[in-house]
ROTITOR-266764 format. One record per residue (C-alpha): x, y, z; residue in one letter. Coordinates in steps of 0.5 Angstrom, whole numbers, plus 2048, in hexadecimal, padded with zeros to 3 digits. Layout:
BEGIN
PT   X   Y   Z code
PT   X   Y   Z    A
...
//
This chain:
BEGIN
PT   X   Y   Z code
PT 89F 862 79D    M
PT 8A0 85F 7A3    A
PT 8A2 863 7A9    A
PT 8A9 862 7AC    D
PT 8AA 85D 7B1    L
PT 8AD 860 7B8    P
PT 8B4 85E 7B9    A
PT 8B6 858 7BD    E
PT 8B8 85B 7C4    P
PT 8BF 85B 7C6    T
PT 8C0 855 7CB    R
PT 8C6 857 7CE    H
PT 8CA 85D 7D0    M
PT 8D1 85D 7CD    T
PT 8D7 85F 7D1    F
PT 8DE 860 7CF    G
PT 8E3 85E 7D4    R
PT 8E5 865 7D6    H
PT 8DD 867 7D7    E
PT 8DC 861 7DB    W
PT 8E2 862 7DF    S
PT 8E0 868 7E1    M
PT 8DA 865 7E4    L
PT 8DF 862 7EA    R
PT 8DE 868 7ED    A
PT 8E1 868 7F4    S
PT 8E1 860 7F4    T
PT 8E8 85E 7F8    P
PT 8ED 859 7F4    L
PT 8ED 854 7F9    T
PT 8F1 84F 7F5    L
PT 8F8 84F 7F5    S
PT 8FD 84C 7EF    A
PT 8FE 846 7F4    T
PT 8F7 845 7F5    D
PT 8F6 845 7ED    L
PT 8FC 840 7EC    D
PT 8F7 83A 7F0    A
PT 8F1 83C 7EC    L
PT 8F3 83C 7E4    H
PT 8F5 836 7E0    S
PT 8FB 835 7DD    N
PT 8F9 837 7D6    N
PT 8F5 83D 7D8    Q
PT 8F8 842 7DD    V
PT 8F4 848 7E0    V
PT 8F7 84E 7E1    L
PT 8F6 853 7E7    L
PT 8F4 858 7E2    S
PT 8EE 853 7DF    E
PT 8EC 852 7E6    V
PT 8EB 85A 7E7    S
PT 8E8 85C 7E1    E
PT 8E4 856 7DF    V
PT 8E2 852 7E6    Y
PT 8E2 857 7EB    L
PT 8DC 85B 7E7    P
PT 8D9 854 7E6    L
PT 8DA 852 7EE    S
PT 8D7 859 7F0    R
PT 8D1 858 7EB    L
PT 8D0 851 7EE    L
PT 8D0 853 7F5    N
PT 8CB 859 7F4    L
PT 8C6 853 7F1    H
PT 8C8 84F 7F7    V
PT 8C5 854 7FC    A
PT 8BF 856 7F8    A
PT 8BD 84E 7F7    A
PT 8BE 84E 7FF    R
PT 8B9 854 800    T
PT 8B4 851 7FB    L
PT 8B4 84A 7FF    A
PT 8B3 84E 806    R
PT 8AD 852 803    V
PT 8AA 84B 800    K
PT 8AB 848 807    D
PT 8A8 84E 80A    A
PT 8A2 84D 806    F
PT 8A1 846 807    L
PT 8A2 847 80F    G
PT 8A8 842 80F    R
PT 8AF 842 812    P
PT 8B4 846 80E    A
PT 8B8 841 80A    G
PT 8BF 842 805    R
PT 8BF 83D 7FF    A
PT 8C5 83D 7FB    P
PT 8C7 842 7F6    Y
PT 8C8 83D 7F0    V
PT 8CC 840 7EA    I
PT 8CD 83B 7E3    G
PT 8D3 83C 7DF    V
PT 8D3 839 7D8    A
PT 8D7 839 7D2    G
PT 8DB 834 7CD    S
PT 8E0 82F 7CF    V
PT 8E7 832 7D0    A
PT 8E4 839 7D0    V
PT 8E7 83B 7D7    G
PT 8E0 83A 7DB    K
PT 8E3 836 7E0    S
PT 8E9 83B 7E2    T
PT 8E4 841 7E1    F
PT 8DF 83D 7E6    A
PT 8E5 83C 7EB    R
PT 8E7 843 7EB    V
PT 8E0 846 7EC    L
PT 8DF 841 7F2    R
PT 8E5 844 7F5    A
PT 8E3 84B 7F4    L
PT 8DC 84A 7F6    M
PT 8DE 846 7FD    A
PT 8E2 84C 7FF    R
PT 8DC 851 7FF    W
PT 8DA 851 807    P
PT 8D2 850 805    D
PT 8D3 849 802    H
PT 8DA 845 804    P
PT 8D7 83E 803    R
PT 8D8 83D 7FB    V
PT 8D8 836 7F8    E
PT 8DA 834 7F1    L
PT 8D7 82E 7EE    V
PT 8D8 82C 7E7    T
PT 8D3 828 7E3    T
PT 8D9 823 7E1    D
PT 8D7 81F 7E7    G
PT 8D0 81E 7E4    F
PT 8D2 81A 7DE    L
PT 8D0 813 7DD    L
PT 8D6 80E 7DF    P
PT 8D9 80B 7D9    N
PT 8D6 805 7DA    Q
PT 8CF 807 7D9    I
PT 8D2 80C 7D3    L
PT 8D5 806 7D0    E
PT 8CF 802 7D1    A
PT 8CB 807 7CD    R
PT 8D0 809 7C8    G
PT 8D1 810 7CB    L
PT 8D8 810 7CC    M
PT 8D9 814 7C6    S
PT 8D4 819 7C8    R
PT 8D7 81A 7CF    K
PT 8D5 821 7D1    G
PT 8CF 821 7CD    F
PT 8C8 822 7D1    P
PT 8C7 81B 7D0    E
PT 8CD 819 7D4    S
PT 8CB 81C 7DA    Y
PT 8C7 819 7E0    D
PT 8C2 81F 7DF    L
PT 8BD 81C 7E5    R
PT 8C3 81C 7EA    R
PT 8C5 823 7E8    M
PT 8BE 826 7E9    I
PT 8BD 823 7EF    R
PT 8C4 825 7F2    F
PT 8C2 82D 7F0    L
PT 8BB 82C 7F3    A
PT 8BE 82A 7F9    D
PT 8C3 82F 7FA    V
PT 8BE 834 7F8    K
PT 8B9 832 7FD    G
PT 8BE 832 803    G
PT 8C0 82B 804    V
PT 8C5 82B 809    A
PT 8CA 827 805    E
PT 8CA 825 7FE    V
PT 8CF 820 7FA    A
PT 8D1 821 7F3    A
PT 8D5 81B 7F0    P
PT 8DC 81C 7EE    V
PT 8DF 81B 7E7    Y
PT 8E7 81A 7E6    S
PT 8EA 81D 7E0    H
PT 8F0 818 7E0    Q
PT 8EB 812 7E0    G
PT 8E6 815 7DB    Y
PT 8E1 812 7E0    D
PT 8DC 813 7E6    I
PT 8E0 812 7EC    V
PT 8DD 80C 7F0    P
PT 8DA 80E 7F7    G
PT 8DD 815 7F6    G
PT 8D9 81B 7F8    M
PT 8D9 822 7F9    Q
PT 8D5 824 7FF    V
PT 8D2 82B 7FE    V
PT 8CF 82E 805    A
PT 8CA 834 804    R
PT 8CF 839 801    P
PT 8CE 840 800    D
PT 8CF 840 7F9    V
PT 8D0 839 7F4    L
PT 8D3 83A 7ED    I
PT 8D1 834 7E9    F
PT 8D6 834 7E3    E
PT 8D5 82F 7DD    G
PT 8D4 82F 7D5    L
PT 8CC 82E 7D5    N
PT 8CA 832 7DB    V
PT 8C6 837 7D7    L
PT 8C2 831 7D3    Q
PT 8BB 831 7D2    T
PT 8B6 82B 7D1    A
PT 8AE 82B 7D0    P
PT 8AA 82A 7D5    S
PT 8AF 828 7DA    A
PT 8B3 82B 7E0    V
PT 8BA 82E 7DE    V
PT 8C0 830 7E2    A
PT 8C0 837 7E0    S
PT 8B9 837 7E4    D
PT 8BD 837 7EA    F
PT 8C2 83D 7E8    F
PT 8C1 844 7EB    D
PT 8C7 846 7E6    F
PT 8CA 843 7E0    S
PT 8D1 845 7DC    V
PT 8D3 842 7D5    Y
PT 8DA 842 7D4    V
PT 8DB 843 7CC    D
PT 8E0 844 7C7    A
PT 8E1 842 7BF    E
PT 8E1 83B 7BD    E
PT 8E8 83B 7BA    A
PT 8EB 83E 7C1    D
PT 8E7 839 7C5    I
PT 8EA 833 7C0    E
PT 8F1 836 7C1    A
PT 8F1 836 7C9    W
PT 8EE 82F 7C8    Y
PT 8F4 82C 7C4    I
PT 8F9 830 7C9    D
PT 8F6 82D 7CF    R
PT 8F6 826 7CC    F
PT 8FD 827 7CA    L
PT 8FF 829 7D1    L
PT 8FB 823 7D4    L
PT 8FF 81F 7D0    Q
PT 905 821 7D3    R
PT 902 821 7DA    T
PT 8FC 81D 7DC    A
PT 8FC 818 7D6    F
PT 903 815 7D8    Q
PT 8FF 812 7DF    Q
PT 8FD 80B 7DE    P
PT 8F7 80D 7E1    T
PT 8F5 812 7DC    S
PT 8EF 810 7D7    F
PT 8F3 813 7D1    F
PT 8FA 810 7D3    H
PT 8FA 80C 7CC    R
PT 8FB 813 7C9    Y
PT 902 815 7CE    R
PT 907 813 7C8    D
PT 904 816 7C2    L
PT 908 81B 7BE    A
PT 905 822 7BE    E
PT 902 822 7B7    P
PT 8FE 81C 7B8    E
PT 8FC 81E 7BF    A
PT 8FA 825 7BC    R
PT 8F6 820 7B7    R
PT 8F2 81C 7BC    I
PT 8F1 822 7C0    A
PT 8EE 826 7BA    H
PT 8EA 820 7B9    D
PT 8E7 81F 7C0    I
PT 8E5 826 7C0    W
PT 8E2 826 7B9    T
PT 8DE 820 7BA    R
PT 8DC 821 7C1    I
PT 8DD 828 7C5    N
PT 8DC 82C 7BF    L
PT 8D5 828 7BD    A
PT 8D3 829 7C4    N
PT 8D5 830 7C4    L
PT 8D1 832 7BE    R
PT 8CB 82D 7BF    E
PT 8CA 82E 7C7    N
PT 8CE 833 7CA    I
PT 8CF 839 7C6    L
PT 8C7 83A 7C5    P
PT 8C6 83B 7CC    T
PT 8CB 841 7CC    R
PT 8C5 846 7CC    E
PT 8C2 843 7D2    R
PT 8C8 845 7D6    A
PT 8C7 84B 7DB    R
PT 8CE 84D 7D9    L
PT 8D3 84B 7D3    V
PT 8DA 84C 7D4    V
PT 8DE 84D 7CD    R
PT 8E5 84A 7CC    K
PT 8EA 84C 7C7    Q
PT 8F0 847 7C5    P
PT 8F4 848 7CB    D
PT 8EF 846 7D0    H
PT 8EE 84E 7D2    S
PT 8E7 850 7D2    V
PT 8E5 856 7CD    T
PT 8DE 857 7CE    E
PT 8D8 855 7D3    V
PT 8D1 855 7D1    W
PT 8CC 856 7D7    L
PT 8C5 854 7D5    R
PT 8C0 859 7D6    Q
PT 8B9 855 7D5    M
//
C-alpha cells in the first residue's frame, strides 16, 4: 500500500475582519468622510469603518514592506559600490470588472500618500494600455476588450520597466470610459514616485518565456468576490450609467440611454456573460493565487476576509 502523500501546504493565512483589524496597531486614521466622498464611486460607498478595519492594517503592512525594500536596496548598492538609489515600490491591484478594484486602489493611494516616508504615490490603470478601437476592430477583438490580447503589452512592460528603472519622467496613455477608447495624445506623466499602484484586470497574468507585468511588482493585491455578487454590481453600474453617462452624446453607449429597465438589464447581463464573466473565468480568477494578499468582499461590498500569502 502506497504511503500517504503529505498534504499540500497552506498558501495563505486567513484573517477574519476583526482579526485583520487588530493588525492596524496604532496606525492613525488620516482620511475623513469628506476625503472618502471624493474617492469612492457612485455605486460603491466606502465607510470610515472599512478604512479603519481593512485599509489601515494593509497600509501599515505596505509601509513596513517599503521600508524593508529600501533597506535591502541600500545593502545591494553598498555591495556593488555604487551610490544609493531609490527605485519606486510597485503595487499591483487585480480583479474582475465591477469588483471595486478602482475604488480600492484610490483609497489605498490616499492612505499610502499620508505616510511621511513615501508621500509621492501615483496610480496608473491598465485601461490606458488597451489597443485603440481602430486596431481592435481591424483584428476582430472588440468583443474581447479587456482580455489579455486586447492590450499593448509591449508598451505596458516598457512603462513599468522605465518606472522601476528610475527614468525621470514616464508617460502612460490615457483611456476615456466615456468614449470607450484611448484619448488621442492624452498622457499621464509619472515622475519618479515613491510608490506606484498599477491597477487592472490582468496585471497578474503569466506568459511562457516572456516578461510580464508582475515581474515589476513588489506587492500585489487581488480584490475578490462571488461571481453572482460581481454580476449584480455590474448590472447596477450599467443601470446607473444609463441614467447618467450614457445620456451624453459623446458616450460610446449613448444608444442604450432610453432602454426600458428590463431590456437594459437583459443587455447588461448579456455583456457580462459573454465578455466579462468569460474573461474572469479564463484569465483573471486563475491569477488570484499569485497575489500576495486577497481581500474577499460580501454582497454589500464590505470586506469580510483577508488572505495573506505566506509562501
